[in-house]
C-alpha positions in Angstrom: -89.0 155.9 -168.8 -88.9 155.8 -169.0 -89.2 154.8 -170.4 -89.9 152.0 -171.4 -92.5 149.3 -171.5 -92.6 149.9 -168.3 -94.1 148.9 -165.1 -97.4 147.2 -165.4 -99.2 149.3 -162.9 -101.8 148.2 -160.3 -105.3 147.9 -161.4 -107.5 150.1 -159.4 -108.3 149.6 -155.9 -111.8 151.0 -155.5 -113.5 154.3 -155.1 -113.0 154.1 -151.4 -109.2 154.3 -151.9 -109.5 157.1 -154.3 -111.7 159.2 -151.9 -109.2 158.4 -149.2 -106.4 159.6 -151.5 -107.9 163.0 -152.3 -108.7 163.6 -148.6 -105.2 163.2 -147.2 -102.1 165.2 -147.3 -98.9 164.0 -149.1 -96.3 163.7 -146.3 -94.8 160.6 -145.0 -95.3 159.9 -141.3 -91.4 159.9 -141.0 -91.5 156.8 -138.9 -90.9 153.1 -139.6 -94.6 152.2 -139.8 -97.4 153.0 -142.1 -97.3 156.1 -144.3 -100.0 158.3 -145.7 -101.9 156.7 -148.6 -101.3 159.3 -151.2 -97.7 160.4 -151.4 -98.1 162.0 -154.8 -95.2 164.4 -154.0 -93.7 162.8 -151.0 -90.1 163.7 -150.3 -90.1 167.5 -150.8 -91.1 168.3 -147.3 -89.1 165.6 -145.6 -85.7 165.8 -144.1 -83.2 164.9 -146.7 -80.5 164.0 -144.1 -79.6 160.3 -143.8 -81.1 158.7 -140.6 -78.6 156.1 -139.4 -81.2 154.6 -137.0 -83.1 153.2 -140.0 -80.1 151.7 -141.7 -80.2 147.9 -142.1 -82.5 145.1 -142.6 -83.6 143.3 -145.8 -86.1 144.9 -148.2 -88.3 142.2 -149.9 -89.8 142.8 -153.3 -91.9 140.4 -155.3 -93.0 140.2 -158.9 -94.7 137.7 -161.2 -91.8 137.8 -163.7 -88.2 139.3 -164.1 -87.6 142.0 -166.7 -85.1 140.3 -168.9 -81.4 141.5 -169.3 -79.9 143.1 -166.3 -77.5 145.2 -168.5 -78.2 148.9 -167.7 -77.2 150.0 -171.2 -79.6 147.4 -172.8 -82.7 147.0 -170.3 -85.5 149.5 -171.1 -88.0 148.7 -168.3 -89.0 150.7 -165.3 -88.9 147.5 -163.3 -85.2 147.6 -163.4 -84.6 151.3 -164.0 -86.0 151.8 -160.6 -83.4 149.5 -159.2 -80.5 151.1 -161.2 -81.1 154.3 -159.4 -79.2 152.9 -156.4 -76.8 150.9 -158.5 -75.5 152.7 -161.6 -74.4 156.2 -162.2 -73.8 158.4 -165.1 -72.0 161.7 -165.6 -75.3 163.3 -164.6 -78.4 162.1 -162.7 -82.0 163.1 -162.0 -82.3 164.4 -158.5 -83.2 161.6 -156.1 -86.2 163.3 -154.5 -90.1 163.7 -154.7 -92.2 166.0 -156.7 -91.3 168.3 -159.5 -87.7 168.5 -158.3 -87.2 164.9 -159.5 -87.0 166.2 -163.0 -83.9 168.3 -162.1 -80.6 167.2 -163.6 -77.6 167.3 -161.2 -73.9 166.3 -161.3 -73.3 162.6 -160.5 -69.9 161.1 -161.5 -69.1 164.5 -162.8 -67.9 167.0 -160.1 -70.2 169.8 -161.5 -72.5 170.5 -164.4 -70.5 170.5 -167.7 -68.9 173.5 -169.3 -70.9 174.0 -172.4 -69.0 175.7 -175.3 -68.8 175.8 -179.2 -72.3 177.1 -179.5 -73.9 174.3 -177.5 -72.1 171.5 -179.2 -69.3 170.7 -176.7 -69.8 169.4 -173.1 -66.7 169.2 -170.9 -67.0 167.2 -167.7 -64.6 166.9 -164.9 -64.7 163.6 -163.1 -65.1 163.4 -159.3 -62.0 161.8 -157.6 -62.0 158.8 -155.4 -65.2 156.9 -156.7 -64.7 153.2 -157.2 -66.6 150.4 -158.9 -67.9 147.5 -156.7 -64.8 145.6 -157.9 -62.6 148.1 -156.0 -61.2 149.7 -159.3 -61.3 153.5 -159.5 -63.6 155.1 -162.1 -61.4 156.7 -164.9 -61.9 158.7 -168.0 -61.1 155.6 -169.9 -64.2 154.0 -168.4 -66.3 156.9 -169.5 -65.0 156.8 -173.0 -65.5 153.1 -173.2 -69.0 153.4 -171.7 -70.1 155.7 -174.6 -68.6 153.4 -177.2 -70.4 150.4 -175.5 -73.8 152.1 -176.0 -73.3 151.4 -179.7 -71.5 148.2 -179.4 -74.4 146.6 -177.6 -77.0 148.3 -179.8 -78.7 150.1 -176.9 -82.3 150.7 -177.7 -81.7 154.5 -177.6 -78.3 154.6 -179.4 -80.1 155.9 -182.6 -82.3 158.4 -180.9 -80.5 159.7 -177.7 -76.9 159.5 -178.6 -76.9 159.7 -182.4 -75.9 163.4 -182.1 -72.4 162.5 -180.8 -69.7 163.2 -183.4 -68.9 159.7 -184.9 -72.2 158.2 -183.9 -73.3 157.6 -187.6 -70.4 155.4 -188.2 -71.0 153.5 -184.9 -74.7 152.9 -185.9 -73.6 151.4 -189.2 -70.8 149.3 -187.7 -71.2 149.0 -184.0 -68.4 146.5 -183.4 -65.8 149.0 -184.6 -67.2 152.1 -182.7 -64.6 154.5 -181.4 -66.3 157.9 -181.3 -62.7 159.1 -181.7 -63.7 162.8 -182.0 -67.0 162.5 -180.2 -66.0 161.4 -176.7 -62.5 162.4 -175.7 -60.8 161.6 -172.3 -58.0 163.5 -170.7 -56.6 161.3 -168.0 -54.1 163.9 -166.7 -56.7 166.6 -166.4 -59.5 164.2 -165.3 -61.9 165.5 -167.9 -64.1 164.0 -170.6 -65.3 166.1 -173.5 -68.3 165.2 -175.5 -68.7 166.8 -179.0 -72.1 166.9 -180.7 -72.9 167.5 -184.3 -75.5 170.1 -183.4 -76.7 171.7 -180.1 -79.1 169.5 -178.2 -81.0 171.1 -175.2 -82.2 167.6 -174.1 -78.7 166.1 -174.0 -78.3 166.5 -170.2 -81.5 164.5 -169.7 -80.1 161.8 -172.0 -77.0 161.5 -169.9 -79.1 161.0 -166.8 -80.8 157.8 -167.7 -79.4 154.3 -167.2 -78.4 153.8 -170.8 -75.6 156.3 -170.2 -74.3 154.4 -167.1 -70.6 154.4 -166.7 -69.3 150.9 -166.5 -65.7 149.4 -166.3 -63.8 149.7 -169.6 -63.4 145.9 -169.8 -67.2 145.3 -169.8 -68.2 142.9 -172.5 -69.1 144.5 -175.9 -72.3 142.6 -176.0 -75.5 142.4 -173.8 -74.4 141.1 -170.4 -77.8 139.4 -170.0 -78.1 137.7 -166.6 -74.5 138.4 -165.6 -74.7 141.7 -163.5 -72.0 144.3 -164.3 -70.0 146.1 -161.6 -71.7 149.2 -160.1 -70.8 152.5 -158.5 -73.9 153.1 -156.4 -74.8 151.8 -152.9 -76.0 148.5 -154.2 -74.6 145.8 -156.5 -76.1 142.5 -157.6 -74.9 139.4 -155.8 -77.0 137.0 -158.0 -79.6 137.1 -160.7 -81.8 134.2 -161.9 -84.7 135.7 -164.0 -86.6 132.5 -163.3 -86.3 132.8 -159.4 -84.7 135.8 -157.9 -82.4 138.8 -157.8 -80.4 139.7 -154.8 -78.8 143.1 -154.2 -76.2 143.7 -151.4 -74.2 146.7 -150.4 -71.4 147.8 -152.6 -68.4 147.7 -150.1 -66.6 150.6 -152.0 -69.5 153.0 -152.0 -69.2 156.3 -150.2 -71.8 159.0 -150.6 -70.5 161.8 -152.8 -73.7 163.6 -153.6 -77.0 163.2 -151.5 -78.9 164.8 -154.5 -77.4 162.5 -157.2 -76.7 159.2 -155.3 -77.9 159.0 -151.6 -76.9 156.3 -149.2 -79.4 153.5 -149.2 -81.1 152.2 -146.1 -81.7 148.5 -146.5 -78.6 146.3 -146.3 -80.1 143.9 -148.8 -82.8 143.8 -151.4 -84.4 140.4 -152.2 -86.5 140.5 -155.3 -88.4 137.2 -155.8 -90.0 136.2 -159.1 -92.4 133.5 -160.2 -95.2 134.2 -157.6 -98.8 134.5 -158.6 -100.4 137.9 -158.1 -102.7 136.5 -155.5 -99.7 135.3 -153.4 -98.0 138.7 -153.9 -100.9 140.5 -152.3 -101.1 138.1 -149.5 -97.3 138.4 -148.9 -97.4 142.2 -148.6 -100.5 142.1 -146.3 -98.8 139.6 -144.0 -95.4 141.4 -144.0 -93.7 138.6 -145.8 -93.0 141.0 -148.7 -92.6 144.8 -148.6 -93.8 145.7 -152.1 -95.4 144.1 -155.1 -94.7 145.0 -158.8 -97.8 143.6 -160.4 -101.6 144.4 -160.7 -103.5 142.6 -157.9 -106.4 140.3 -158.9 -109.8 141.7 -159.0 -111.0 139.8 -156.0 -108.5 141.5 -153.7 -109.1 145.1 -154.8 -111.8 146.0 -152.3 -109.8 144.5 -149.5 -106.7 146.6 -150.4 -108.8 149.8 -150.8 -110.4 149.5 -147.4 -108.5 147.4 -144.8 -105.1 148.2 -146.3 -105.7 151.7 -147.8 -103.0 153.3 -145.6 -100.4 151.1 -147.3 -101.4 152.2 -150.9 -99.6 155.1 -152.4 -101.4 156.6 -155.5 -99.5 158.8 -158.0 -100.5 160.1 -161.5 -98.2 159.4 -164.4 -97.0 160.9 -167.6 -97.5 157.7 -169.6 -99.8 155.9 -171.9 -100.8 152.2 -172.6 -101.1 151.7 -176.4 -101.7 149.1 -179.0 -99.0 148.7 -181.7 -100.1 148.0 -185.3 -97.4 146.5 -187.6 -97.4 148.8 -190.5 -95.1 146.4 -192.6 -97.3 143.4 -192.2 -100.9 142.4 -193.3 -103.5 143.5 -192.4 -102.0 146.6 -190.8 -99.9 147.5 -193.8 -103.2 149.0 -194.9 -103.9 152.4 -193.3 -107.6 151.9 -193.4 -107.4 148.8 -191.4 -105.2 150.6 -188.8 -107.6 153.5 -188.6 -110.4 151.0 -188.1 -108.8 149.7 -184.9 -108.5 153.3 -183.6 -112.2 153.9 -184.2 -113.3 150.6 -182.7 -111.5 150.4 -179.4 -113.7 151.4 -176.5 -111.2 153.3 -174.2 -113.8 153.2 -171.4 -113.9 149.6 -171.6 -110.1 149.5 -171.2 -110.3 151.8 -168.3 -112.7 149.5 -166.6 -110.4 146.5 -167.3 -107.5 148.4 -165.9 -109.3 149.3 -162.7 -111.6 152.2 -163.3 -111.7 155.9 -163.9 -109.9 156.7 -160.5 -106.8 155.1 -161.9 -106.9 155.6 -165.6 -108.5 157.9 -168.2 -109.2 157.3 -172.0 -106.3 158.4 -174.3 -106.4 159.3 -177.9 -103.1 161.1 -178.5 -99.6 159.8 -178.1 -98.4 162.7 -175.9 -100.2 162.4 -172.5 -102.2 165.3 -170.8 -100.0 167.8 -169.0 -96.9 166.8 -171.0 -95.0 169.2 -173.3 -96.6 169.3 -176.7 -99.9 167.7 -175.8 -103.0 169.3 -177.2 -106.6 168.1 -176.4 -107.7 167.0 -179.9 -109.1 163.6 -180.6 -109.3 162.2 -184.2 -111.0 158.9 -183.3 -114.0 159.6 -181.2 -117.7 159.3 -182.3 -119.0 162.8 -183.2 -115.6 164.4 -182.8 -114.2 166.4 -179.9 -111.3 167.5 -178.0 -111.1 164.3 -175.9 -112.2 160.8 -176.4 -115.9 160.0 -175.6 -117.0 156.9 -177.5 -116.0 154.4 -180.2 -117.6 154.3 -183.6 -118.0 150.7 -184.5 -120.0 151.3 -187.7 -117.3 153.4 -189.0 -114.7 150.9 -188.1 -116.5 148.0 -189.8 -116.9 150.1 -192.9 -113.1 150.9 -193.0 -112.3 147.2 -192.6 -114.6 146.4 -195.5 -113.1 149.2 -197.6 -109.6 147.8 -196.8 -110.4 144.4 -198.0 -108.7 142.9 -195.0 -111.7 141.2 -193.4 -111.2 137.5 -192.7 -107.4 137.8 -192.2 -105.6 136.3 -189.2 -104.4 138.7 -186.4 -102.2 137.6 -183.5 -102.4 139.7 -180.3 -99.4 139.6 -178.1 -99.8 140.7 -174.4 -98.1 140.2 -171.1 -99.6 137.2 -169.1 -100.6 139.1 -165.9 -104.3 139.4 -165.2 -104.8 143.0 -166.3 -102.9 142.7 -169.6 -104.6 139.4 -170.4 -108.0 140.8 -169.7 -107.5 143.7 -172.1 -106.0 141.2 -174.6 -109.2 139.2 -174.4 -111.3 142.3 -175.0 -109.1 143.2 -178.1 -109.5 139.7 -179.3 -113.2 139.9 -179.1 -113.3 143.3 -180.8 -111.2 142.2 -183.8 -113.4 139.2 -184.1 -116.4 141.6 -184.3 -114.6 143.5 -187.0 -114.3 140.4 -189.1 -110.7 139.2 -188.4 -109.6 135.8 -187.1 -108.0 136.9 -183.9 -105.8 134.8 -181.5 -104.3 135.8 -178.2 -100.8 135.1 -177.2 -99.9 135.9 -173.6 -96.2 135.9 -172.8 -94.2 136.4 -169.6 -93.3 140.0 -168.9 -89.7 138.7 -168.8 -89.8 138.3 -172.6 -92.9 140.0 -174.0 -91.3 143.5 -174.4 -88.2 142.2 -176.4 -90.3 139.7 -178.3 -92.7 142.4 -179.7 -89.7 144.6 -180.8 -88.0 141.9 -182.9 -89.4 141.8 -186.4 -88.4 138.1 -186.8 -91.3 137.3 -184.5 -93.7 138.8 -187.0 -95.9 140.4 -184.4 -99.1 142.0 -185.9 -100.7 143.6 -182.9 -99.3 144.0 -179.3 -100.3 145.7 -176.1 -97.6 147.7 -174.4 -97.0 150.9 -172.6 -94.6 153.8 -172.4 -93.6 155.9 -169.4 -91.5 158.9 -170.0 -87.7 158.8 -169.9 -87.6 162.5 -169.3 -90.0 165.4 -169.8 -89.9 166.1 -173.5 -92.2 165.4 -176.4 -89.4 163.9 -178.4 -89.2 161.1 -175.8 -92.5 159.8 -177.0 -92.6 160.8 -180.7 -89.0 160.5 -181.7 -88.1 157.6 -179.5 -91.3 155.4 -180.3 -92.1 156.4 -183.9 -88.9 157.7 -185.7 -87.1 155.8 -188.5 -84.0 155.8 -186.4 -85.8 153.7 -183.7 -86.7 150.9 -186.1 -84.0 148.1 -186.2 -85.3 145.0 -188.0 -84.2 141.7 -186.5 -83.3 143.3 -183.1 -84.7 142.8 -179.7 -84.0 146.6 -179.1 -86.3 148.0 -181.8 -88.4 150.4 -179.7 -90.4 151.5 -182.8 -92.6 148.4 -182.5 -94.9 149.3 -185.2 -92.1 149.8 -187.7 -93.5 153.2 -188.7 -91.1 155.3 -190.8 -92.4 158.4 -192.6 -89.4 160.4 -194.1 -91.5 163.5 -194.1 -92.4 163.3 -190.5 -88.9 162.2 -189.7 -87.6 165.4 -191.1 -90.2 167.5 -189.2 -89.0 165.7 -185.9 -85.4 166.8 -186.7 -86.7 170.3 -187.3 -88.6 170.3 -184.0 -85.5 169.1 -182.1 -83.5 171.9 -183.8 -86.2 174.5 -182.9 -86.0 173.4 -179.3 -82.4 174.7 -179.2 -83.7 178.3 -179.2 -87.5 178.2 -178.7 -88.9 175.4 -176.7 -92.5 176.8 -176.9 -92.4 176.9 -180.7 -90.9 173.3 -180.7 -93.7 172.0 -178.6 -96.2 173.4 -181.0 -94.4 171.5 -183.9 -94.4 168.4 -181.8 -98.2 168.7 -181.2 -98.8 168.8 -184.9 -96.5 165.8 -185.4 -98.5 163.9 -182.9 -101.7 164.6 -184.8 -100.2 163.7 -188.1 -98.9 160.4 -186.9 -102.3 159.6 -185.4 -103.7 160.2 -188.9 -101.6 157.4 -190.1 -102.6 155.2 -187.0 -99.5 153.1 -186.4 -100.5 153.0 -182.7 -103.8 153.1 -180.7 -103.5 155.1 -177.5 -105.9 153.5 -175.1 -105.3 154.9 -171.5 -103.3 157.3 -169.4 -102.6 155.5 -166.1 -101.9 156.3 -162.5 -99.8 154.1 -160.3 -100.3 152.4 -156.9 -97.4 151.2 -154.9 -98.7 148.7 -152.2 -96.2 148.5 -149.4 -96.0 146.5 -146.1 -96.8 148.1 -142.7 -93.1 148.1 -141.8 -92.0 150.3 -144.8 -91.2 153.9 -144.1 -89.8 156.9 -145.9 -91.8 156.2 -149.1 -90.7 158.7 -151.7 -92.1 159.0 -155.2 -89.9 160.5 -158.0 -91.9 161.7 -161.0 -88.9 160.6 -163.0 -88.2 157.0 -161.8 -91.2 156.4 -159.4 -90.7 154.8 -156.1 -87.2 155.4 -154.8 -86.2 151.8 -153.7 -83.0 152.8 -152.0 -84.8 155.3 -149.8 -87.2 152.9 -148.3 -86.5 151.8 -144.7 -87.6 148.6 -143.1 -85.9 149.0 -139.8 
């Protein structure tokens, strides 16, 4: 999410909440009041029909910070990808529902799934008729063609990994401003069709068309990051105003008419008010008092017991295919030395990080890039004391020996984290650990509004950073190819998702082989990805620390809570009336 540094999840709420969670069923109460505390797969058993009695009202969301640019082809955070689900549309979409079905791709602006021909290299879409942007202008094939060009013109973070297989993409990556994709994306206005030609078959391509970076925007949209100026939408909401220092306001798109309940259902609340700049303490209080309906950030430790007992019925717990990890800059001292990088992997006490995150009920130790239960994941841990399939304990003695052998002891290391309580506490732990290893460590907390873009840009010379990744779609390449391929490293750019700057030509070639294998044999491809995961970990450009769960804390008046495994809580489906 995908993904995305993504949503900083709630720290844990206590064992009491976890016990409550395991004891209850996963259905919503269907009314406007409190819902069951563990809606892990909420939505599958509920009625999908729109319920007019619950239409209306203002949904109030709160967060400590905004998430930067509001451009859907640029932003790469779950915080806004959640909102985009009720704002922007692509040719295809992930089904807006709960449970495993939320991984299903369905037609969105396209009238049907594409006709695939030419050995899997050509996709032909027929546009739905009558859909308009929030400006009142109809969506045309020209808009679709221009939107694909714009992915490259704005240097979208996934231009070189998701869409580089489109014919002509190589030229667009080299000179984005002159991108045409002349033979790659072809519109036929008379027939109402758009044809996308690929250089090779890509079984993951439908997934890539269903994420916000492939949103269809008006053809006259600026050929640069729109930043804080929201672009016209096709979904039920549009942005009335956005000030990342204060608030975001969504209102109904007056031209929206539901064309597919699966792809883009009608939203319930008339308005969504998203307020920024509050302390996490005040966010918790606001939700408890009904002044806010949902909070984005982890609650402070002194409120956890209260949430886990008195307000347990308002806490929705869901497991995630995600990992929190430490990035190590392989192109800058001291981590341009592999031994120094490996030392950090041996030294980090994952159990300590689990505790800082909130406890074993909401996180587990990680030592691979691919999370458990994800395609390509294999239980095999290279950096645990005594060896084993899963992580058990750090080996500080081995870490100190590696630092000494590397000759990097005494060097300065800056640690960049987000400035919320959970991230800062983990950052402080890392600072203490690096000091133990003999480095001169300093901590640099930054607002979540800028931290993710800051750590991507090589101009900021970030040596070590704490971040996280939540799937964009269920494929191993979405972690390994997106986060650690040469194609994802763009020096001097705020959209360089390969934050470590890792580029191994041999592994790069094997990634391409695995992608090709997936065209005919996904099981064999997943085995290849599993080996790639282990081989990248041997070089240690990242330190996986935890696999998290998520808690959505909602007000008593919120109903119809639904959790999509793909995009998490479906904001547009919440009702407050």
